[in-house]
LONU-227302 format. One record per residue (C-alpha): residue in three letters; x, y, z negated. Coordinates in steps of 0.25 Angstrom, whole numbers, plus 5000, padded with zeros to 4 digits. Example, Ala and Ser with C-alpha at 12.3 -4.5 7.8 and 13.67 -1.06 7.14 Angstrom:
# LONU-227302
ALA504949824969 SER505549964971 
This chain:
# LONU-227302
MET497148565157 SER496548635171 ALA495648745171 ARG494248685172 ARG492848755176 THR491848745163 TYR490448685159 ARG489448745153 SER489648605144 ASP491248625140 VAL491248625126 SER491348765120 ASP492648825112 ALA491848825100 ARG491348695100 TRP492548595106 ALA493148695093 LEU492248605083 ILE492448465091 GLU493948475095 SER494448415081 ILE493448305081 PHE493748265095 ALA495148285093 ALA495148175082 TRP494348085088 ARG495448075101 GLU496548085091 LYS496047945084 ARG496047885098 THR497547875102 GLY498547765104 PRO498547645112 GLY497547615120 THR496647755121 ALA496747825131 ALA497847965134 ARG497048075134 VAL497148145146 HIS495948245145 GLU495648345135 LEU494348315123 ARG493748465125 GLU493648415141 ILE493348275138 VAL492148365128 ASN491848425141 ALA491548335150 ILE490448255139 LEU489748365139 TYR489948385153 VAL489248275158 ASN488148275146 ARG487848415150 THR487748385167 GLY487848245167 ILE488648165178 PRO488648205191 LEU487948075202 GLY489048075209 VAL490048015199 PRO490447875204 ALA489647775197 ALA491047685194 ARG491547835186 LEU490247865178 THR490247735171 ALA491547765166 LEU491447905164 GLN490047835154 GLY490847775145 ARG491847895145 VAL490647985143 GLN489847885133 ASP491347885123 ARG491348035123 VAL489748055119 ARG489747945109 LEU491048035104 LEU490348165106 ARG488948105097 GLN490248045086 VAL490648185083 GLY489348255086 SER489048165074 GLY489948155065 ARG490548025068 HIS491848055075 HIS492948015067 
């Protein structure tokens, strides 16, 4: 992965160590026909969710992209809530 700018909203190494196994197990259960190829690292997905949560979505993003992005973000937020409540299995 190429080096990228870090943000204050990025998950810390200590917090990632606490949740990494939960996300890895969640992802491992979702394999097989009909599942998407794994393009992004789980930590980067969490970082993106935290960034959007902290900053919101810029006004310059086209509406069509927002609609597609909104569904994916809502899925990730739902997962984070399940993980936080212990209902991730």
